[in-house]
VOPAGU-2260 file (C-alpha; in pm, 1 decimal, decimal comma):
REM VOPAGU-2260
SITE   aa  ch    i         X         Y         Z
SITE  MET   A    0    1186,1    1479,3    2271,0
SITE  ILE   A    1    1180,3    1229,4    1981,2
SITE  ASP   A    2    1098,1    1370,1    1638,0
SITE  MET   A    3     858,1    1090,5    1546,9
SITE  VAL   A    4     688,5     791,5    1708,6
SITE  ILE   A    5     520,7     540,2    1479,8
SITE  ALA   A    6     279,9     290,2    1634,8
SITE  GLY   A    7     294,7     -31,7    1435,2
SITE  GLY   A    8     583,7    -213,7    1273,0
SITE  GLY   A    9     407,4    -360,6     970,2
SITE  PRO   A   10     486,0    -266,2     611,0
SITE  THR   A   11     322,4      78,5     636,3
SITE  GLY   A   12     504,0     171,9     955,9
SITE  LEU   A   13     839,5      41,0     833,3
SITE  MET   A   14     809,2     219,2     498,8
SITE  LEU   A   15     714,0     545,9     667,0
SITE  ALA   A   16     997,7     521,2     918,8
SITE  SER   A   17    1251,3     463,3     641,7
SITE  GLU   A   18    1119,1     759,2     441,3
SITE  LEU   A   19    1161,1     983,6     743,5
SITE  ARG   A   20    1515,9     864,5     805,8
SITE  LEU   A   21    1612,4     971,2     451,8
SITE  HIS   A   22    1565,5    1324,9     585,1
SITE  GLU   A   23    1753,0    1259,6     912,2
SITE  VAL   A   24    1434,2    1259,6    1120,3
SITE  GLN   A   25    1469,5    1070,4    1449,3
SITE  VAL   A   26    1217,2     783,8    1442,4
SITE  LEU   A   27    1104,0     528,5    1699,9
SITE  VAL   A   28     868,5     246,1    1596,4
SITE  VAL   A   29     675,0      84,8    1881,8
SITE  GLU   A   30     525,8    -254,6    1801,4
SITE  ARG   A   31     299,7    -449,8    2034,5
SITE  GLU   A   32     397,1    -793,2    1902,0
SITE  THR   A   33     727,1    -943,0    2013,5
SITE  GLU   A   34     783,7   -1124,1    1681,5
SITE  PRO   A   35     688,5   -1052,0    1320,4
SITE  THR   A   36     355,6   -1203,7    1221,6
SITE  PRO   A   37     382,3   -1542,4    1048,7
SITE  TYR   A   38      58,2   -1486,3     855,3
SITE  VAL   A   39      93,1   -1435,4     481,1
SITE  ARG   A   40    -195,0   -1191,3     443,4
SITE  ALA   A   41     -75,5   -1034,8     118,5
SITE  LEU   A   42      85,4   -1212,7    -173,2
SITE  GLY   A   43     237,4    -943,8    -390,8
SITE  LEU   A   44     319,8    -592,8    -499,1
SITE  HIS   A   45     138,9    -404,8    -773,3
SITE  ALA   A   46     303,9    -170,1   -1022,9
SITE  ARG   A   47     286,5     149,6    -816,0
SITE  SER   A   48     445,3     -19,4    -512,4
SITE  ILE   A   49     709,7    -172,7    -737,4
SITE  GLU   A   50     786,0     180,1    -860,6
SITE  VAL   A   51     816,4     294,3    -498,0
SITE  MET   A   52    1073,7      23,8    -428,9
SITE  ASP   A   53    1262,1     116,4    -745,7
SITE  GLN   A   54    1269,0     485,4    -650,5
SITE  ARG   A   55    1434,7     395,6    -321,8
SITE  GLY   A   56    1684,0     144,6    -461,3
SITE  LEU   A   57    1511,3    -157,4    -305,2
SITE  LEU   A   58    1366,8    -328,4    -609,3
SITE  GLU   A   59    1653,9    -567,1    -679,3
SITE  ARG   A   60    1611,9    -716,8    -330,4
SITE  PHE   A   61    1244,3    -780,5    -399,0
SITE  LEU   A   62    1292,9    -911,5    -751,7
SITE  ALA   A   63    1547,2   -1164,1    -625,2
SITE  LEU   A   64    1287,3   -1318,0    -390,3
SITE  GLY   A   65     968,1   -1271,6    -592,0
SITE  GLN   A   66     815,2   -1392,5    -914,4
SITE  GLN   A   67     679,0   -1171,3   -1190,8
SITE  HIS   A   68     324,7   -1245,7   -1309,8
SITE  PRO   A   69     100,5   -1091,9   -1577,7
SITE  VAL   A   70    -110,7    -806,4   -1446,0
SITE  GLY   A   71    -428,4    -917,8   -1624,4
SITE  GLY   A   72    -720,5   -1087,4   -1452,5
SITE  PHE   A   73    -695,4    -909,0   -1117,7
SITE  PHE   A   74   -1036,1    -743,4   -1117,4
SITE  ALA   A   75   -1272,9    -985,3    -941,2
SITE  ALA   A   76   -1055,8   -1271,5   -1073,9
SITE  ILE   A   77   -1214,9   -1236,7   -1419,0
SITE  PRO   A   78    -958,5   -1401,9   -1648,6
SITE  LYS   A   79    -842,0   -1150,6   -1907,5
SITE  PRO   A   80    -503,9   -1080,3   -2067,4
SITE  SER   A   81    -281,5    -797,6   -1948,3
SITE  PRO   A   82    -380,4    -466,6   -2107,8
SITE  SER   A   83    -127,8    -297,8   -2331,4
SITE  GLY   A   84      16,4      48,8   -2291,5
SITE  LEU   A   85      18,1      73,2   -1911,3
SITE  ASP   A   86     194,9     391,0   -1798,5
SITE  THR   A   87     471,9     218,5   -1604,4
SITE  ALA   A   88     810,7      62,1   -1662,1
SITE  HIS   A   89     695,1    -230,6   -1445,5
SITE  PRO   A   90     379,4    -376,4   -1607,6
SITE  TYR   A   91     365,2    -687,1   -1389,4
SITE  VAL   A   92     263,4    -810,9   -1046,0
SITE  LEU   A   93     547,1    -922,2    -821,7
SITE  GLY   A   94     441,5   -1234,0    -634,2
SITE  ILE   A   95     609,3   -1220,1    -293,5
SITE  PRO   A   96     464,5   -1323,6      45,5
SITE  GLN   A   97     404,0   -1048,4     298,0
SITE  THR   A   98     637,7   -1214,2     545,7
SITE  THR   A   99     920,8   -1157,5     296,9
SITE  THR   A  100     808,6    -800,8     226,2
SITE  ASP   A  101     803,3    -730,2     600,4
SITE  ARG   A  102    1153,1    -872,8     639,6
SITE  LEU   A  103    1298,7    -673,2     351,6
SITE  LEU   A  104    1139,2    -350,2     470,9
SITE  GLY   A  105    1264,2    -422,1     822,6
SITE  GLU   A  106    1617,3    -472,5     695,2
SITE  HIS   A  107    1596,1    -146,8     500,3
SITE  ALA   A  108    1466,9      36,5     807,9
SITE  ALA   A  109    1759,1     -96,5    1012,6
SITE  ASP   A  110    2003,2       6,5     738,9
SITE  VAL   A  111    1885,4     368,3     752,6
SITE  GLY   A  112    1885,1     384,8    1133,2
SITE  VAL   A  113    1525,8     326,2    1242,4
SITE  GLU   A  114    1486,1     216,6    1605,9
SITE  ILE   A  115    1219,2     -54,3    1651,5
SITE  ARG   A  116    1096,3    -160,5    1996,9
SITE  ARG   A  117     903,1    -486,2    1993,8
SITE  GLY   A  118     677,3    -592,2    2277,8
SITE  CYS   A  119     605,3    -223,0    2331,7
SITE  GLU   A  120     234,0    -134,3    2331,9
SITE  LEU   A  121      83,2     212,9    2308,1
SITE  VAL   A  122    -214,7     248,4    2544,1
SITE  GLY   A  123    -267,1     624,0    2572,4
SITE  LEU   A  124    -187,8     957,5    2411,9
SITE  SER   A  125    -237,3    1327,6    2459,2
SITE  GLN   A  126    -116,3    1621,2    2254,5
SITE  ASP   A  127     -52,7    1993,3    2283,7
SITE  ASP   A  128      86,1    2265,5    2061,0
SITE  ASP   A  129     442,9    2135,0    2091,8
SITE  GLY   A  130     410,0    1758,3    2068,8
SITE  VAL   A  131     248,0    1429,9    2164,2
SITE  THR   A  132     281,3    1234,0    2487,9
SITE  VAL   A  133     254,5     858,1    2439,7
SITE  ARG   A  134     174,0     625,8    2729,6
SITE  LEU   A  135     297,1     266,5    2711,8
SITE  ALA   A  136     157,0     -51,5    2864,2
SITE  ASP   A  137     462,3     -91,8    3086,5
SITE  GLY   A  138     395,1     245,8    3250,3
SITE  GLY   A  139     656,9     434,6    3052,7
SITE  GLN   A  140     602,8     750,1    2852,8
SITE  LEU   A  141     744,4     894,1    2531,9
SITE  ARG   A  142     738,2    1250,3    2406,4
SITE  SER   A  143     748,8    1319,3    2032,7
SITE  ARG   A  144     680,9    1601,1    1791,8
SITE  TYR   A  145     442,0    1383,2    1589,0
SITE  LEU   A  146     277,2    1041,7    1617,4
SITE  VAL   A  147     152,6     823,7    1332,0
SITE  GLY   A  148     -82,4     532,6    1391,7
SITE  CYS   A  149       8,6     247,2    1157,8
SITE  ASP   A  150    -138,9      -2,2    1402,3
SITE  GLY   A  151    -390,6    -186,7    1188,2
SITE  GLY   A  152    -764,6    -207,6    1144,2
SITE  ARG   A  153    -828,5    -218,5    1520,1
SITE  SER   A  154    -602,9      85,7    1562,2
SITE  THR   A  155    -559,9     197,8    1922,9
SITE  VAL   A  156    -438,5     537,2    1800,7
SITE  ARG   A  157    -752,1     593,6    1593,7
SITE  LYS   A  158    -977,7     493,9    1882,9
SITE  LEU   A  159    -793,5     717,2    2131,5
SITE  LEU   A  160    -828,9    1009,3    1890,7
SITE  GLY   A  161   -1200,9     946,5    1862,2
SITE  VAL   A  162   -1183,3     948,0    1483,1
SITE  GLY   A  163   -1494,5     801,0    1324,9
SITE  PHE   A  164   -1455,3     484,6    1118,2
SITE  PRO   A  165   -1777,8     464,5     918,1
SITE  GLY   A  166   -1855,4     186,7     675,1
SITE  GLU   A  167   -2006,0    -160,8     675,2
SITE  PRO   A  168   -1937,1    -453,8     909,1
SITE  SER   A  169   -1845,9    -796,6     777,7
SITE  THR   A  170   -2121,4    -993,2     612,9
SITE  VAL   A  171   -1906,9   -1294,2     524,9
SITE  ASP   A  172   -1595,7   -1447,5     679,6
SITE  SER   A  173   -1325,0   -1656,5     518,6
SITE  LEU   A  174   -1076,2   -1902,1     662,9
SITE  LEU   A  175    -714,4   -1874,4     551,3
SITE  GLY   A  176    -415,9   -2084,0     647,4
SITE  GLU   A  177    -118,8   -2292,5     544,1
SITE  MET   A  178    -126,2   -2667,9     597,8
SITE  GLU   A  179     -22,2   -2998,3     449,6
SITE  VAL   A  180    -252,6   -3188,5     215,1
SITE  GLY   A  181    -276,7   -3566,7     208,2
SITE  VAL   A  182    -397,1   -3622,0    -149,0
SITE  ALA   A  183    -225,7   -3601,1    -487,7
SITE  PRO   A  184    -169,8   -3253,8    -639,5
SITE  GLU   A  185    -364,3   -3360,0    -948,2
SITE  THR   A  186    -666,7   -3441,0    -733,4
SITE  VAL   A  187    -644,6   -3106,7    -554,7
SITE  ALA   A  188    -626,9   -2916,7    -884,6
SITE  GLU   A  189    -918,9   -3107,4   -1033,5
SITE  VAL   A  190   -1148,1   -3056,2    -733,7
SITE  VAL   A  191   -1053,7   -2688,7    -688,8
SITE  ALA   A  192   -1122,9   -2615,6   -1056,4
SITE  GLU   A  193   -1468,7   -2767,8   -1025,1
SITE  VAL   A  194   -1555,5   -2584,4    -700,5
SITE  ARG   A  195   -1435,5   -2249,8    -835,5
SITE  ARG   A  196   -1683,2   -2267,5   -1120,0
SITE  THR   A  197   -1941,0   -2144,1    -867,1
SITE  HIS   A  198   -1744,2   -2048,7    -549,8
SITE  LEU   A  199   -1467,2   -1801,7    -625,9
SITE  ARG   A  200   -1379,5   -1748,5    -259,4
SITE  PHE   A  201   -1243,1   -2102,8    -248,3
SITE  GLY   A  202    -891,0   -2214,4    -331,4
SITE  LEU   A  203    -591,6   -2432,6    -248,2
SITE  GLY   A  204    -258,9   -2307,2    -379,0
SITE  PRO   A  205      57,2   -2521,3    -361,6
SITE  LEU   A  206     354,3   -2375,6    -172,0
SITE  GLY   A  207     583,5   -2676,4    -213,5
SITE  ASP   A  208     664,9   -2990,7     -12,6
SITE  GLY   A  209     296,8   -3084,9      18,2
SITE  VAL   A  210     204,1   -2754,9     187,0
SITE  TYR   A  211     -91,0   -2553,7      52,7
SITE  ARG   A  212    -235,7   -2210,3     116,1
SITE  VAL   A  213    -603,2   -2284,0     181,9
SITE  LEU   A  214    -890,0   -2037,1     144,7
SITE  VAL   A  215   -1248,4   -2140,1     215,2
SITE  PRO   A  216   -1565,2   -1953,5     319,4
SITE  ALA   A  217   -1635,5   -1972,2     692,6
SITE  GLU   A  218   -1960,0   -2107,3     832,4
SITE  GLY   A  219   -2069,2   -1766,5     961,4
SITE  VAL   A  220   -1940,4   -1429,6    1080,8
SITE  ALA   A  221   -1723,2   -1459,3    1391,7
SITE  GLU   A  222   -1791,3   -1235,2    1689,7
SITE  ASP   A  223   -1417,4   -1218,3    1763,7
SITE  ARG   A  224   -1209,3   -1254,2    1450,4
SITE  SER   A  225    -886,7   -1239,8    1649,5
SITE  ILE   A  226    -953,6   -1596,9    1770,6
SITE  PRO   A  227    -800,1   -1827,4    1508,3
SITE  PRO   A  228   -1005,5   -2115,2    1369,5
SITE  THR   A  229    -917,7   -2479,1    1430,6
SITE  ILE   A  230    -805,5   -2736,0    1176,5
SITE  GLU   A  231   -1137,9   -2911,6    1238,6
SITE  GLU   A  232   -1323,5   -2598,0    1127,5
SITE  PHE   A  233   -1119,4   -2596,8     806,8
SITE  LYS   A  234   -1198,7   -2963,4     745,6
SITE  ARG   A  235   -1569,2   -2907,4     802,2
SITE  GLN   A  236   -1586,4   -2616,4     558,9
SITE  LEU   A  237   -1375,0   -2793,9     297,5
SITE  ARG   A  238   -1612,8   -3089,1     306,7
SITE  ALA   A  239   -1912,5   -2853,8     282,2
SITE  TYR   A  240   -1783,0   -2688,3     -35,5
SITE  ALA   A  241   -1569,7   -2955,8    -199,9
SITE  GLY   A  242   -1707,8   -3281,7     -65,5
SITE  THR   A  243   -1362,3   -3365,6      71,6
SITE  ASP   A  244   -1125,9   -3221,9     332,5
SITE  PHE   A  245    -822,0   -3317,8     119,7
SITE  ARG   A  246    -689,6   -3486,3     436,3
SITE  VAL   A  247    -541,7   -3155,9     551,6
SITE  HIS   A  248    -314,6   -3172,0     856,1
SITE  SER   A  249     -11,8   -3014,3    1026,9
SITE  PRO   A  250    -116,1   -2649,1     995,6
SITE  ARG   A  251     157,1   -2383,9     997,9
SITE  TRP   A  252     -89,6   -2109,3    1083,9
SITE  LEU   A  253    -465,7   -2055,8    1069,3
SITE  SER   A  254    -662,0   -1731,5    1055,3
SITE  ARG   A  255    -993,3   -1579,9     958,9
SITE  PHE   A  256   -1083,7   -1250,7     795,8
SITE  GLY   A  257   -1400,2   -1067,3     701,5
SITE  ASP   A  258   -1516,1    -823,4     434,8
SITE  ALA   A  259   -1570,9    -519,7     656,3
SITE  THR   A  260   -1523,8    -193,6     465,4
SITE  ARG   A  261   -1445,8     122,7     662,5
SITE  LEU   A  262   -1268,2     454,3     606,8
SITE  ALA   A  263   -1144,6     695,2     874,1
SITE  GLU   A  264   -1324,1    1030,1     866,1
SITE  ARG   A  265    -994,2    1215,6     882,4
SITE  TYR   A  266    -629,5    1118,6     852,1
SITE  ARG   A  267    -490,9    1399,4    1067,3
SITE  THR   A  268    -584,3    1529,1    1411,6
SITE  GLY   A  269    -332,1    1792,6    1514,1
SITE  ARG   A  270       5,7    1621,9    1551,1
SITE  VAL   A  271    -134,1    1269,6    1517,3
SITE  LEU   A  272    -192,7    1101,5    1181,5
SITE  LEU   A  273    -321,9     766,3    1055,3
SITE  ALA   A  274    -190,6     547,5     774,0
SITE  GLY   A  275    -244,1     200,3     631,2
SITE  ASP   A  276    -513,9     -22,1     780,8
SITE  ALA   A  277    -554,0     220,2    1072,1
SITE  ALA   A  278    -708,2     456,4     816,3
SITE  HIS   A  279    -893,7     210,1     593,4
SITE  ILE   A  280    -999,6    -153,6     584,2
SITE  HIS   A  281   -1158,3    -345,4     298,4
SITE  PRO   A  282   -1181,9    -696,3     154,4
SITE  PRO   A  283    -858,3    -833,2       4,8
SITE  THR   A  284   -1000,9    -862,9    -347,6
SITE  GLY   A  285    -748,5    -743,7    -602,6
SITE  GLY   A  286    -460,9    -758,0    -353,3
SITE  GLN   A  287    -468,1    -383,1    -281,9
SITE  GLY   A  288    -442,2    -349,9      97,4
SITE  LEU   A  289     -69,0    -376,6     162,9
SITE  ASN   A  290       0,6    -169,9    -147,9
SITE  LEU   A  291    -235,8     104,8     -37,1
SITE  GLY   A  292     -57,0     130,5     298,6
SITE  ILE   A  293     290,2     145,8     144,2
SITE  GLN   A  294     171,0     421,2     -87,5
SITE  ASP   A  295      19,8     611,8     208,4
SITE  ALA   A  296     361,7     604,4     371,9
SITE  PHE   A  297     533,8     720,5      55,2
SITE  ASN   A  298     298,6    1018,6      31,0
SITE  LEU   A  299     327,2    1110,9     398,2
SITE  GLY   A  300     696,1    1058,8     473,9
SITE  TRP   A  301     848,4    1357,9     297,0
SITE  LYS   A  302     569,6    1587,4     416,3
SITE  LEU   A  303     622,7    1495,3     781,4
SITE  ALA   A  304     997,7    1534,5     734,1
SITE  ALA   A  305     939,3    1882,0     592,2
SITE  ALA   A  306     733,2    1972,3     900,3
SITE  VAL   A  307     999,1    1838,6    1138,8
SITE  ASN   A  308    1282,4    2010,1     951,6
SITE  GLY   A  309    1100,8    2341,5     943,8
SITE  TRP   A  310    1049,2    2407,8     572,8
SITE  ALA   A  311     698,6    2272,2     511,8
SITE  PRO   A  312     477,7    2528,1     338,9
SITE  GLU   A  313     133,4    2595,5     481,9
SITE  GLY   A  314    -109,5    2315,9     405,2
SITE  LEU   A  315     151,4    2058,0     301,8
SITE  LEU   A  316      76,5    1820,3     589,4
SITE  ASP   A  317    -297,7    1857,0     534,8
SITE  SER   A  318    -248,0    1756,2     170,3
SITE  TYR   A  319    -183,1    1400,9     295,1
SITE  HIS   A  320    -553,0    1363,1     380,4
SITE  THR   A  321    -665,0    1560,9      76,1
SITE  GLU   A  322    -472,1    1332,5    -159,4
SITE  ARG   A  323    -488,4     991,2       3,1
SITE  HIS   A  324    -842,7     985,3     146,4
SITE  PRO   A  325   -1006,5     984,8    -201,7
SITE  VAL   A  326    -765,0     713,2    -318,1
SITE  ALA   A  327    -870,9     488,7     -29,7
SITE  ALA   A  328   -1238,2     565,6     -93,0
SITE  ASP   A  329   -1193,7     448,1    -451,1
SITE  VAL   A  330   -1025,7     126,2    -335,7
SITE  LEU   A  331   -1311,5      61,6     -93,9
SITE  ASN   A  332   -1561,8     107,8    -373,2
SITE  ASN   A  333   -1387,1    -124,6    -615,8
SITE  THR   A  334   -1345,0    -395,9    -350,8
SITE  ARG   A  335   -1715,1    -372,0    -266,2
SITE  ALA   A  336   -1791,1    -423,1    -635,3
SITE  GLN   A  337   -1549,3    -713,4    -663,3
SITE  MET   A  338   -1692,7    -889,6    -359,1
SITE  LEU   A  339   -2037,6    -868,4    -516,1
SITE  LEU   A  340   -1900,4   -1012,9    -839,5
SITE  LEU   A  341   -1756,4   -1310,6    -647,4
SITE  SER   A  342   -2097,9   -1407,6    -513,6
SITE  PRO   A  343   -2243,7   -1739,4    -633,4
SITE  GLU   A  344   -2594,3   -1587,7    -645,8
SITE  PRO   A  345   -2763,7   -1563,6    -989,7
SITE  GLY   A  346   -2786,1   -1181,4    -998,2
SITE  PRO   A  347   -2417,6   -1110,7    -929,5
SITE  ARG   A  348   -2319,5   -1394,2   -1164,8
SITE  SER   A  349   -2514,7   -1225,5   -1443,4
SITE  VAL   A  350   -2342,4    -893,1   -1374,4
SITE  ARG   A  351   -2008,7   -1075,4   -1372,0
SITE  GLN   A  352   -2080,8   -1222,1   -1714,0
SITE  LEU   A  353   -2172,3    -878,4   -1851,1
SITE  LEU   A  354   -1855,6    -722,7   -1707,0
SITE  SER   A  355   -1649,7   -1005,5   -1853,4
SITE  GLU   A  356   -1785,5    -912,6   -2196,5
SITE  LEU   A  357   -1705,7    -545,2   -2138,0
SITE  LEU   A  358   -1349,8    -632,9   -2033,9
SITE  ASP   A  359   -1290,2    -759,1   -2386,6
SITE  PHE   A  360   -1273,5    -389,3   -2478,4
SITE  GLU   A  361    -909,7    -285,9   -2431,7
SITE  ASP   A  362    -992,6      51,5   -2275,7
SITE  VAL   A  363   -1220,4    -104,8   -2013,7
SITE  ASN   A  364    -961,4    -368,0   -1924,0
SITE  ARG   A  365    -689,7    -102,1   -1892,1
SITE  TYR   A  366    -912,0     127,1   -1683,1
SITE  LEU   A  367    -987,7    -138,4   -1422,0
SITE  ILE   A  368    -628,8    -265,7   -1405,6
SITE  GLU   A  369    -512,0      94,0   -1355,2
SITE  LYS   A  370    -745,1     107,3   -1054,3
SITE  ILE   A  371    -612,5    -215,0    -902,4
SITE  THR   A  372    -247,0    -123,1    -957,3
SITE  ALA   A  373    -286,6     248,0    -864,8
SITE  ILE   A  374    -135,5     349,6   -1199,7
SITE  GLY   A  375    -448,1     556,7   -1258,8
SITE  VAL   A  376    -407,1     768,3    -942,1
SITE  ARG   A  377    -390,1    1139,2   -1015,3
SITE  TYR   A  378    -386,1    1397,0    -736,8
SITE  ASP   A  379    -576,9    1719,6    -793,1
SITE  PHE   A  380    -314,6    1992,6    -827,3
SITE  GLY   A  381    -548,0    2222,3   -1019,2
SITE  GLU   A  382    -574,8    2294,8   -1388,2
SITE  GLY   A  383    -277,9    2239,8   -1614,0
SITE  HIS   A  384     -92,6    1984,6   -1821,4
SITE  GLU   A  385    -235,2    1631,1   -1838,0
SITE  MET   A  386      73,3    1501,6   -1652,4
SITE  LEU   A  387       9,7    1729,4   -1355,3
SITE  GLY   A  388     -64,8    1528,7   -1040,4
SITE  ARG   A  389      24,7    1196,1   -1200,6
SITE  HIS   A  390     314,8     976,9   -1098,8
SITE  LEU   A  391     590,9     985,9   -1359,5
SITE  ARG   A  392     705,9     640,9   -1466,8
SITE  ASP   A  393    1074,8     556,3   -1474,0
SITE  VAL   A  394    1214,2     700,3   -1797,3
SITE  ARG   A  395    1553,2     640,4   -1952,0
SITE  LEU   A  396    1783,8     939,1   -1975,0
SITE  LYS   A  397    2107,9     979,2   -2164,4
SITE  GLN   A  398    2294,5     940,6   -1835,4
SITE  GLY   A  399    2090,5     659,4   -1679,4
SITE  ARG   A  400    1740,5     612,9   -1535,7
SITE  LEU   A  401    1514,9     866,2   -1367,0
SITE  TYR   A  402    1443,4     654,8   -1059,3
SITE  GLU   A  403    1815,1     611,6    -992,4
SITE  LEU   A  404    1824,5     987,0    -932,1
SITE  MET   A  405    1540,6     987,1    -677,1
SITE  ARG   A  406    1681,6     760,1    -408,5
SITE  GLY   A  407    1755,1    1036,0    -161,7
SITE  GLY   A  408    1387,2    1128,6    -128,0
SITE  ARG   A  409    1431,2    1484,3    -254,6
SITE  GLY   A  410    1239,5    1682,8    -512,1
SITE  LEU   A  411    1376,9    1677,3    -864,9
SITE  LEU   A  412    1366,1    1914,1   -1161,1
SITE  LEU   A  413    1428,2    1718,5   -1479,5
SITE  ASP   A  414    1531,3    1992,5   -1719,9
SITE  GLN   A  415    1563,7    1907,7   -2088,0
SITE  THR   A  416    1624,0    2274,9   -2177,8
SITE  GLY   A  417    1925,3    2344,0   -1957,7
SITE  ARG   A  418    1790,9    2696,0   -1899,6
SITE  LEU   A  419    1606,3    2656,2   -1569,4
SITE  SER   A  420    1722,1    2693,2   -1208,5
SITE  VAL   A  421    1622,1    2584,8    -857,1
SITE  ALA   A  422    1852,7    2834,3    -686,5
SITE  GLY   A  423    1716,6    2892,8    -336,2
SITE  TRP   A  424    1579,0    2538,9    -312,6
SITE  ALA   A  425    1893,1    2339,0    -392,8
SITE  ASP   A  426    1891,6    2197,3     -39,0
SITE  ARG   A  427    1554,1    2033,0    -113,3
SITE  VAL   A  428    1537,9    1991,8    -491,5
SITE  ASP   A  429    1792,1    1834,0    -727,7
SITE  HIS   A  430    1837,7    1995,4   -1068,0
SITE  VAL   A  431    1910,2    1735,5   -1336,8
SITE  VAL   A  432    1989,0    1856,8   -1688,2
SITE  ASP   A  433    1938,2    1557,8   -1917,1
SITE  VAL   A  434    1714,5    1442,7   -2199,1
SITE  SER   A  435    1483,7    1146,6   -2255,2
SITE  GLU   A  436    1326,0    1021,6   -2575,0
SITE  GLU   A  437    1029,7     908,3   -2363,0
SITE  LEU   A  438     947,4    1257,0   -2235,0
SITE  ASP   A  439     794,3    1507,8   -2475,9
SITE  VAL   A  440     782,2    1807,6   -2240,3
SITE  PRO   A  441    1065,6    2056,8   -2181,4
SITE  ALA   A  442    1088,8    2008,8   -1804,3
SITE  VAL   A  443     906,3    1849,9   -1511,0
SITE  LEU   A  444     922,7    1925,0   -1140,5
SITE  LEU   A  445     876,0    1610,5    -933,2
SITE  ARG   A  446     786,6    1588,6    -567,1
SITE  PRO   A  447     987,3    1338,6    -358,9
SITE  ASP   A  448     707,7    1082,7    -413,6
SITE  GLY   A  449     745,0    1111,4    -792,0
SITE  HIS   A  450     422,6    1300,3    -865,4
SITE  VAL   A  451     445,6    1576,6   -1123,9
SITE  ALA   A  452     412,9    1919,5    -960,0
SITE  TRP   A  453     484,8    2135,5   -1265,7
SITE  VAL   A  454     541,8    2102,2   -1640,2
SITE  GLY   A  455     686,9    2372,4   -1866,2
SITE  ASP   A  456     988,0    2579,1   -1962,5
SITE  ASP   A  457     917,2    2917,2   -1802,3
SITE  GLN   A  458    1139,3    3009,0   -1505,5
SITE  THR   A  459     882,3    3249,8   -1364,5
SITE  GLU   A  460     615,1    2977,5   -1361,0
SITE  LEU   A  461     860,6    2739,5   -1193,4
SITE  LEU   A  462     934,7    2996,2    -923,3
SITE  GLY   A  463     560,8    3011,9    -857,9
SITE  GLN   A  464     539,7    2636,8    -795,6
SITE  LEU   A  465     855,2    2566,7    -594,5
SITE  PRO   A  466     725,3    2739,8    -277,5
SITE  ARG   A  467     394,4    2552,4    -298,6
SITE  TRP   A  468     566,3    2217,8    -242,9
SITE  PHE   A  469     909,5    2301,0    -102,6
SITE  GLY   A  470     854,4    2608,4     113,5
SITE  ALA   A  471    1033,5    2939,8     108,4
SITE  ALA   A  472    1362,1    2980,0     -70,2
SITE  ALA   A  473    1672,6    2962,2     145,0
SITE  SER   A  474    1810,8    3302,5     229,1
């Protein structure tokens, strides 16, 4: 029996597999496609995902291949400066194509011992009290203790489970692709600027060597969005919106996507769980989709590992749904709002103008950017200190940086008093006695995903919280 089968080798599946391997969980990723997708669906990482990469020692790899951009102006593309005082050590957006993100996460997964089988399609599943049986398209079977569906918006795992996926179907489609342009860059920029005064779902972005990333509204809603558009369809729509097709030619890839918005009714059914697009789909406004999936994986990985390794307290695995489902619901709501604000119709344009005026207030600007970047996420751990449930930013210590101490995926007690103890949980929680000028509390207990589970200086209170997240003390 395999400890874990993950269906889907995209960024969510790869991140989850790597998190599990940190805890020596045996993981097999089955991926239907024989090669990584060439489509650049997502263009960057937001602050919370950047923090995730930093916590696992991956950030330098990403920084070397990405470009840092200001975080302002990401809500409905309303141009505003970056807000000040964001609660992160990484107040920027890292521009990096998804193909590069996929490659780097794949390399990391290989480094930590994840097995990935490409051209391997899951077509059936059944589960019992001991595990999950997975049926493959080639007639083979796998047996695992748990299964996670990270297999995209059309998730086979979700459909086989019979989990409801309520929401709204697409009302508009967009065409997206990379192709060469046969006119001068100055002409492209001038025409695009004029079109975007009224049509914000239109754009041509230079990639170098005459190649552009082209986004243009489609003529209608496709019955089968898996069928890629043709270059002629791109030309027709470019002429309809810009009066010119920019003499586009030699496409690298062409695709279409819609604005469907759906959220799985539950993230866990027995020993089978859902993550990433298998659990939620929404328009790409704000660039939140890939980030949301990576953060799902970061929340789920250590909890599944705890279940496999036998120390998970009651309810820990269910807390994945409890914590992440509301986060996805909030993303769906803000993308719905952003899509409305991108409409060229008079009513939405008036609301957009009003919101633009409100965004001149620093607190409003910060609030919406915290939504887009997930900095504002706070899990409900009950009453207590204002830090409780929030993700702790990287803080500098006398002996280094906090995130450098979290790379093993374990819990961490940062103790500025030197009087506390995690005896009984030392196999799951690191005890670091150090001080930081950036932290004005005596001690914090951090879960492996960096969220604050306890704040204080009382050993008895600490002993009341350690079992909640890390199970019973070792005998």
